C-alpha positions as CSV (number, residue, x, y, z in Angstrom):
1,M,0.0,0.0,0.0
2,N,2.8,2.4,0.9
3,Y,4.6,1.6,-2.3
4,Q,1.5,2.5,-4.3
5,I,1.3,5.9,-2.6
6,E,5.0,6.6,-3.2
7,R,4.6,5.7,-6.9
8,E,1.6,8.1,-7.2
9,E,3.5,10.9,-5.5
10,E,6.5,10.3,-7.8
11,K,4.2,10.4,-10.8
12,M,2.7,13.7,-9.6
13,K,6.1,15.1,-9.1
14,K,7.2,14.2,-12.6
15,T,4.0,15.8,-14.0
16,R,4.6,19.0,-12.1
17,I,8.2,19.2,-13.4
18,R,7.0,18.4,-17.0
19,N,4.3,21.1,-16.7
20,K,6.9,23.7,-15.5
21,M,9.2,22.8,-18.4
22,M,6.4,23.1,-20.9
23,K,5.3,26.4,-19.5
24,A,8.8,27.8,-19.7
25,I,9.2,26.6,-23.3
26,T,5.9,28.1,-24.2
27,W,6.8,31.4,-22.7
28,C,10.1,31.4,-24.5
29,M,8.3,30.7,-27.8
30,A,5.9,33.5,-27.1
31,V,8.7,36.0,-26.6
32,I,10.5,34.7,-29.8
33,F,7.2,35.1,-31.7
34,I,6.8,38.7,-30.5
35,L,10.4,39.6,-31.3
36,S,10.2,38.0,-34.8
37,V,6.9,39.8,-35.5
38,C,8.7,43.1,-34.6
39,S,11.3,42.4,-37.3
40,L,9.1,41.1,-40.1
41,D,9.8,44.2,-42.3
42,S,13.5,43.3,-42.6
43,P,14.8,42.2,-46.0
44,S,15.8,38.8,-44.7
45,W,13.4,35.8,-44.6
46,I,14.8,34.6,-41.2
47,P,12.3,36.5,-39.1
48,T,9.4,35.3,-41.2
49,I,10.5,31.7,-40.9
50,V,11.0,32.0,-37.1
51,C,7.6,33.7,-36.8
52,A,5.9,30.9,-38.7
53,I,7.6,28.2,-36.6
54,S,6.8,29.8,-33.3
55,L,3.2,30.5,-34.4
56,M,2.8,26.8,-35.3
57,Y,4.2,25.8,-31.9
58,L,1.9,28.1,-30.0
59,S,-1.1,27.0,-32.0
60,V,-0.4,23.3,-31.3
61,A,0.1,24.2,-27.6
62,V,-3.3,25.9,-27.4
63,Y,-5.0,23.0,-29.3
64,I,-3.5,20.4,-27.0
65,D,-4.3,22.4,-23.9
66,N,-8.0,22.9,-25.0
67,K,-8.3,19.2,-25.8
68,R,-7.1,18.2,-22.3
69,K,-9.6,20.6,-20.7
70,E,-12.4,19.2,-22.8
71,E,-11.5,15.7,-21.7
72,G,-11.8,16.8,-18.1
73,G,-8.1,16.9,-17.3
74,E,-6.1,19.8,-16.1
75,S,-4.6,22.2,-18.6
76,D,-0.8,21.9,-18.6
77,V,0.6,25.1,-20.0
78,L,-1.7,28.0,-20.4
79,H,-3.8,28.3,-17.3
80,R,-1.5,27.9,-14.3
C-alpha cells in the first residue's frame, strides 16, 4: 500500500516538473514570436520563418491544452 502511494507521488512530481518545463518553453516561444513579428519588415526571410515556426508551436500548444480541458483533465501550460 505504501509503495502505491509513493509511486503516485512520484508520478505527480514528474507531472509538475513536466508542466513547469512546458510552461517555460511556451513562454520562450511567445517571446520569440513577439520579437520575430517586430522584425518582419527586414529584407531577410529569417524573421518570417522564425515567426511561422513559433506560431505553429503556439497553435499546437493551445490546441492540446484545450483538448485536455475538454476531456476533463487539467490544462498543462496556459492556465497555471
